[in-house]
N, C-alpha and C positions, 0 to 999 in steps of 0.2 A: 455460589457457583461462579465459575469463570465465564466471563462474557466479554466479547469484543464488539464494539459498535462503531461502524463507519459513519461519517457525516461529511458534508461539504460538497456533495455532488450537485449537479444542476446543469443548466444550459449555458453554453459559452460559444462564442464565435471562433472560427479558426484564427489562430494567433493569440488568443486570449489565455487567461490563467485561472486556475482554481487551486485551492488548498484543501486537501482532504485530511481528515483526522481519524485516527483509530484510537478510541478510548477504551481502556481496559478496566474491568472490575473483577474482583475476586483473585487478582494477582497483581504483583508489582512488576513493572517492566524493567527488571534488573536481572542480569545474568541469564538472559534469554535472547532469542532472536525473533524478529517480526518480519514476515514477508508480505509483499503486496502483489496481488494478482489481478487480472482482469479477464473478462469473458464477454465477447460480443456475440450476438445471435448468429448461429450457424458456424461458429468458430470454436476451436479448442481453447481451453483455459490457458492463459499465458502468464508465466512468471515474470514479474517486472523488476523486482529488486528485493534486497534483504538488508536489514540493519541488525547488528548484534550489539546488545548492551553489555555483553560479556567482554568482548575484546575491541569494540568500537568499529568493527569492520562494516563497510557499506559497499555493496556491489550493485550494478545496474545492468540490465539487459541492453543490448545495442539499440533496441528500438526506442529507448527512453533516455539513454545516456546523453548528458548535456542539456536536457530539458527538464527532467524530473530530479528533485532533490529530497531526500528523506532525512528527517531529524527527529530527535527525541525531546519532548517537553516533560521534564522530570516533575515539575510542580503539578501538572495536570494529569500525570500518568498516562500520557498519550504519545503516539507516534504520528508525526505529521508528514504529509506528502505534498510538497509544493510542485505543481505542474505548470510549466510555462510553455509558450509557443505551441499550444494544443493544435492538433491536426484532426481532420475528420476521422482518420484511422484510429484515433485514441478513444472514440466513442465506445463505451462498454460499461458493464457493471464492474465496479472495483471492490475488491475484497482485501481485508487484512487477515492475517492468520498467525497464530503462535506456532513456532516451531522449536527445534532443539535450542542449544545455546550458542551455536556457531552457524555461520551462513553456508558453509560448505555442505552441499547436499540437502539444503533446507526443504526443497520441494518434496522430498521423500519422507519428511518427519513432521508433518503437520499434526498438531494436537487439537487446536480449536480454530474455527472459522467465524468471522463476522458474517452478518447478513447481507452486506454489500450496500453500495451507494451508486446511483446511476449518474454517469457522466454523458452528456449529449453535446456533441460538437457539430454545430450547424450554422450556416450563414443565413 
């Protein structure tokens, strides 16, 4: 069966960095799109970014643009999320999700969700 597993979360100080991984099993991350989302307590789920392995498109929400970078590790069948200059507002549970094959409208076309990994940003 298809499964997405996030890892790499943890505790980091403001200004620090973390690298999250979204590992896929049951499917090859090719000709699909992967989105990253986060949700903090009491807040709505926020769409952060999308990477399409179909056309190479990467897009970022304004809240993370310039600080977060998404990439694909083909050898490990994973999508990586490098998070730099973390702020307290970035603290949340982070989820990856499989969507359509292009990033346009990806939020509306989720097929599978990972279980999430917790990111805590605190001094």
